[in-house]
C-alpha positions in Angstrom: 7.0 7.7 -22.8 3.1 7.9 -22.2 2.0 11.5 -22.4 -0.4 12.9 -20.2 -2.2 16.1 -19.8 -4.5 16.2 -16.4 -7.9 18.4 -16.2 -9.1 19.8 -12.8 -5.2 20.2 -12.8 -5.6 23.6 -9.8 -7.4 20.8 -7.7 -5.6 19.0 -4.7 -6.3 15.9 -6.4 -4.9 17.7 -9.8 -1.6 18.8 -8.3 -0.8 15.8 -6.3 -1.5 14.3 -10.2 0.7 17.0 -11.8 3.6 15.8 -9.5 3.3 12.0 -9.7 3.4 12.9 -13.6 6.5 14.8 -12.9 8.7 12.4 -10.9 7.7 9.3 -13.3 10.4 8.8 -16.1 8.0 6.8 -18.7 5.3 10.1 -17.7 5.1 13.5 -19.7 2.9 16.0 -18.4 2.0 17.2 -22.3 -1.0 19.4 -21.4 -3.1 20.5 -18.7 -6.7 21.4 -19.1 -9.4 24.4 -17.5 -11.8 25.8 -19.1 -11.8 28.9 -16.5 -8.1 29.5 -17.3 -7.5 32.9 -19.3 -3.6 33.0 -19.3 -2.3 29.7 -21.8 1.2 30.4 -20.3 2.4 26.8 -17.8 4.4 29.5 -16.3 2.0 31.4 -14.4 1.0 27.8 -13.2 4.3 26.9 -11.7 4.5 24.8 -15.0 7.3 24.1 -17.5 7.2 25.6 -20.5 6.6 23.2 -23.2 3.0 22.5 -21.1 0.2 23.5 -22.8 -2.3 25.2 -21.3 -6.2 24.5 -22.9 -9.1 25.9 -22.0 -11.2 24.6 -25.2 -12.4 21.4 -26.4 -11.7 22.6 -29.8 -7.8 22.0 -28.8 -7.7 18.8 -28.6 -6.6 16.3 -30.6 -4.4 12.6 -30.3 -1.2 14.5 -30.2 -1.7 16.6 -27.6 -2.0 13.9 -24.9 -2.3 10.0 -24.7 -4.3 9.6 -22.0 -6.3 12.5 -20.3 -6.9 12.0 -16.4 -9.8 14.1 -15.2 -10.1 15.4 -11.3 -12.8 18.1 -12.2 -16.2 18.0 -11.1 -19.5 16.7 -11.5 -21.0 19.0 -13.8 -17.5 18.6 -16.4 -17.2 15.2 -15.8 -19.0 13.7 -18.5 -18.5 16.1 -21.3 -15.0 16.0 -20.8 -14.9 12.6 -21.4 -17.2 12.7 -24.5 -14.1 15.3 -26.0 -11.4 12.7 -24.4 -12.7 10.2 -26.5 -13.8 11.9 -29.5 -10.1 13.3 -29.4 -8.5 10.0 -29.8 -7.9 10.4 -26.1 -7.8 7.3 -23.7 -9.9 9.1 -20.0 -8.9 8.0 -16.9 -12.0 9.2 -14.7 -10.9 10.0 -10.7 -14.4 12.5 -10.7 -17.2 11.2 -9.2 -20.6 12.0 -9.6 -21.1 10.9 -13.0 -24.9 10.2 -13.8 -25.5 6.3 -14.8 -27.5 7.3 -18.3 -24.0 9.7 -19.0 -21.5 6.3 -18.1 -23.9 4.1 -19.8 -23.5 6.1 -23.6 -20.1 7.1 -22.9 -19.0 3.2 -22.5 -20.9 2.6 -25.6 -18.7 6.3 -27.6 -15.6 4.3 -26.3 -16.4 1.0 -27.5 -17.4 2.3 -31.3 -14.5 4.3 -31.1 -12.3 1.1 -29.7 -10.8 3.0 -27.4 -9.9 2.3 -23.9 -10.6 4.2 -20.8 -11.1 4.0 -17.4 -14.0 5.4 -14.4 -12.8 5.0 -11.3 -14.6 5.4 -8.4 -12.0 4.7 -6.0 -7.7 4.8 -6.8 -6.6 4.0 -3.3 -5.2 0.1 -3.3 -7.2 -0.4 0.2 -10.2 1.0 -1.4 -10.1 -1.6 -4.5 -9.5 -4.7 -2.1 -12.4 -3.7 0.6 -15.3 -4.1 -2.6 -13.4 -6.9 -3.4 -13.8 -8.4 0.1 -17.2 -6.8 1.0 -18.8 -8.7 -1.3 -17.3 -12.2 -0.8 -18.3 -11.1 2.8 -22.2 -10.2 1.0 -23.0 -14.0 0.2 -22.6 -14.9 4.2 -24.0 -11.3 6.1 -27.1 -9.7 3.2 -27.7 -7.2 6.1 -24.9 -4.6 5.3 -25.0 -0.7 5.8 -22.0 1.9 4.3 -21.2 4.7 6.0 -18.6 6.8 3.8 -16.9 10.7 5.6 -15.1 12.6 3.3 -13.8 16.2 3.8 -16.3 19.0 3.7 -15.3 20.4 -0.3 -16.7 17.0 -1.6 -18.9 17.9 -3.8 -21.3 14.5 -4.8 -22.7 12.7 -2.1 -22.9 9.7 -1.2 -19.4 9.1 -3.0 -18.6 7.0 -5.6 -17.2 4.2 -4.2 -20.0 3.8 -1.8 -22.3 3.9 -4.6 -20.1 1.4 -6.4 -19.6 -0.6 -2.9 -23.2 -0.4 -2.6 -23.4 -2.2 -6.1 -20.9 -4.7 -4.8 -22.5 -6.1 -1.8 -25.7 -6.6 -4.1 -23.8 -8.4 -6.5 -22.0 -11.2 -3.5 -25.5 -11.5 -1.8 -27.4 -15.1 -2.3 -30.0 -13.7 -0.1 -32.1 -11.2 0.3 -31.6 -8.7 3.2 -34.1 -8.0 6.1 -36.9 -5.4 5.7 -35.9 -2.4 8.2 -37.6 1.0 8.6 -37.8 3.1 6.3 -37.0 6.8 6.4 -34.3 10.2 6.1 -32.5 8.8 9.0 -31.8 5.2 7.6 -29.6 6.8 5.0 -30.4 6.4 1.5 -30.6 3.2 -0.1 -28.9 1.9 -3.3 -29.6 -1.6 -4.6 -31.4 -2.2 -0.5 -28.0 -0.9 1.3 -28.3 1.7 3.6 -25.6 4.6 2.6 -25.0 7.2 5.2 -22.7 10.7 4.2 -20.7 12.2 6.2 -18.9 15.3 4.9 -16.7 17.3 8.2 -13.0 19.0 7.7 -10.4 16.4 9.1 -10.9 13.7 7.2 -10.1 13.3 3.5 -11.6 9.8 2.0 -12.8 7.1 4.8 -15.8 3.6 4.0 -17.0 1.6 6.8 -19.0 -1.0 6.1 -21.0 -3.1 8.6 -22.2 -6.0 8.1 -24.8 -8.0 11.3 -26.5 -11.8 11.1 -28.0 -13.9 14.0 -25.0 -13.2 17.5 -22.3 -11.8 15.4 -21.2 -8.5 13.1 -18.2 -8.1 10.6 -17.0 -4.2 9.7 -14.6 -4.0 7.1 -13.1 -0.4 6.9 -10.8 1.6 4.9 -8.8 4.9 5.8 -7.0 7.0 2.8 -5.0 9.8 5.3 -3.5 11.2 2.7 -4.1 11.6 -1.0 -0.5 11.2 -1.6 -2.5 7.2 -1.6 -4.2 7.6 -4.5 -1.0 8.0 -6.4 0.1 4.7 -6.7 -3.8 3.7 -9.0 -3.5 6.7 -10.8 -0.2 5.8 -12.1 -1.2 2.2 -12.8 -4.4 3.6 -14.9 -2.0 5.6 -16.8 0.9 2.6 -17.7 -2.8 0.1 -18.4 -5.1 2.4 -20.1 -3.9 2.1 -23.5 -3.4 -1.8 -23.7 -7.5 -1.7 -23.1 -10.0 -1.4 -25.8 -13.6 -0.2 -24.2 -13.9 1.5 -21.3 -14.4 0.3 -18.2 -15.5 0.6 -14.4 -13.0 0.3 -11.2 -9.3 -0.1 -11.1 -10.2 -3.8 -10.3 -9.6 -4.1 -14.1 -6.7 -3.0 -14.3 -4.7 -4.8 -11.7 
């Protein structure tokens, strides 16, 4: 039995994660975490009586949970991850927007403690496959642009998935891309890949990568129409994270 704590349990992704954990016979929801909650009765939130409702880091220890699943916000995610690592709880981080410096620092901390964890830009298998495919395509099409589309409430832009995708394109290139005009309308450049962020109602999570070459073009796209699509990846991470001895970036490390 894997005991799981969900941080951000009142949000849309947190609620999906709670339901997913409760539907698996090998998972147990042992605790939830939210510093803004003032009532510690789990039944007030529709949770079983045995679930601990926590709101402070000093309540954490390795007996609370085996795995910390985080769907919170960019301002809280680094401190949450650090608290989980220091408590001996394996972090599975689905919150995007963590600063690169924080990510580097936390990878070092987890390595010192020999504790496995995961920072996942995206838990959707279609998104993970897209990143694999674009790295292969970039060897033949160095000129590429990314359009990422999300719901209007997403707190960060560009998305963590788009940033990771740009890094994959850069890693796959065997030649430099062509120079083009550079202004605000051309998007944010990440590893010399223009990234355009769309925030609109009606969308969940979508990414399109456009490649151009002499006389031809290639488009690779993935669409997540329901947050439920991320749950298979979250379940994989929960099962695999305790086998790791360091904090890694990308669900592909566990596939």
